[in-house]
N, C-alpha and C positions, 0 to 999 in steps of 0.2 A: 504494500500500500504506500503510495506517494502522496504527501500532503504538504501544502504550504499554508501557514496560518499567520496572519498579522492583524493586530488590533491597534487601532489608533483612536478609539473613542475617548476615553478619559485619560488613559496612560498608554505608553508604548510597550508592546510585547509581541511575541509570536514564536514560531518555531517551524522546522522542516523535518518531516518524517519520510524516510526512504527505506523500503523493505521492512517496515514495521519498527524501525529504530530511529530515535531522535538523533539528528545530525548535529555534531558539535564542530563549529568552525575554528579557524586558526586562532581566534581570540577567545575561544572557549565559551562563546555566548550561545545561549539557548533561548529561552523564552523571556528572560528579563534583561532586555538590552536597553531599556528606556533611560537608564542612569549612566550610560556611556556618553562621552562627548559627541556632539554632532560632527561627522567627518568633514574635513576640508572647509571649515567655516570661512565665510567671507569677512572682510573687515567690519561690515555692518552687523554681523552675527556674533562677533567676539566682544566681550567674553561670554555673552549669552544671558538670557533671562535667569533669575534665581530659581532654583528648584527646591521643593520641600525637603529634599534629602540633604540640603546644605551646600550643594555644589552649584555651579552656574553652567549654562549651555548644555544641559543634558538633552538627549534626543527627545524625550517626551515634553520638554519645554518648547519644542519646535513642532513636533508631530503628534498632536492630539486635538480633540475638538476644542478644548479651552485654549490651547496654544494657537490654533487657527484664528479664533476670535480675538485673542490678544494681539497677534501679529497684524490683523486687519485694523484694530483700534490704534496701534502704534503708528501705522502708516497713513491712516485716513482721519483719525479722531472720531470715527463712527463706531458705535457698539452694535454688533450683529452676532447672531449665533452662527455656528458652522453651517447649519441647514440654510439659514437665510443667505449666507455668503454664496453657497453653492447654487441656490435658486436664482439669485440675482446675476451671478456670473453666467448662468445658462441663458439668461435673458439679455446678455450683452453688456452688463455693467462693467466698465473698464477697471474700476478699483477692485471689485470683487474678483475679476479675472486675473488681475495682477497678484492678488493675495493667493489664489489657487496656484498660480504659476510659481510663486516662491515656495509654496508647500510641496508641489510636485518636484521641484529642483532638490529640495532637502530630502525628500523621500528617495529620489534616485541616488543621492550620495550615500544614504544609509544602506540601500540594497547593494551598491557597488562595493562597499567596504567589505 
């Protein structure tokens, strides 16, 4: 059985199962990778938002529903939920589209790591 699971609702986590076994990567990360630093942060992303774990720039401070809303607010001054951002981006809202673009870029960096 091969499965990939990623969760970005409230926090970041996930895992990969191949042949019924959980795959462990070169950094020994499995399902709790949300408290690792965002890979290849841009100058704008450094040092990153504070995390409840006491660190800054953790993946889940960039890739979660609350992080999406916070990023949008930082860039636009407008408070929206992740659902609202996605809906408005789908209707052509440029600010919401840019927020989703930043989110997608960060997600790609996490997966490439």
